[in-house]
C-alpha positions in Angstrom: 122.5 103.0 175.0 121.9 99.6 173.7 119.5 98.9 176.5 117.4 102.0 175.6 116.2 100.6 172.3 112.6 99.7 171.9 111.7 96.3 170.4 108.4 95.9 168.7 107.0 92.4 168.1 104.3 91.3 165.7 102.1 90.3 168.7 102.2 93.7 170.3 99.0 95.6 169.8 99.5 99.2 169.0 97.5 102.3 168.1 98.9 104.9 165.8 102.1 103.1 165.1 100.5 100.0 163.8 100.1 100.2 160.0 97.5 97.4 160.0 95.1 98.9 162.5 92.3 101.4 161.6 93.9 104.0 163.9 97.3 103.5 162.3 95.8 103.9 158.9 94.1 107.2 159.9 97.3 108.6 161.3 99.3 107.6 158.2 96.6 108.8 155.8 96.4 105.4 154.0 93.6 103.0 153.1 93.2 99.3 153.2 91.1 96.4 154.5 90.6 98.0 157.9 89.8 101.4 156.5 88.1 101.4 153.1 88.2 104.3 150.7 84.8 105.5 149.7 83.9 104.2 146.3 83.0 106.3 143.3 79.4 106.8 142.3 78.3 104.9 139.2 77.3 106.8 136.1 73.6 105.8 136.5 73.5 107.3 140.0 75.2 110.5 138.9 72.8 110.9 136.0 69.8 110.5 138.4 71.2 113.1 140.7 71.5 115.6 137.9 67.9 115.0 136.8 66.6 115.6 140.3 68.2 119.0 140.5 
């Protein structure tokens, strides 16, 4: 069964299995440079939103 093993190199482009790609980040549920996490609203913006309501 030694011949049946799969070798993955750094140059190989992947989809879901690649932890550096956007698609890989989505499948893992992680965030990073390719997939940013939405930032928090600042206190000024939150205060403005409450005044508008």
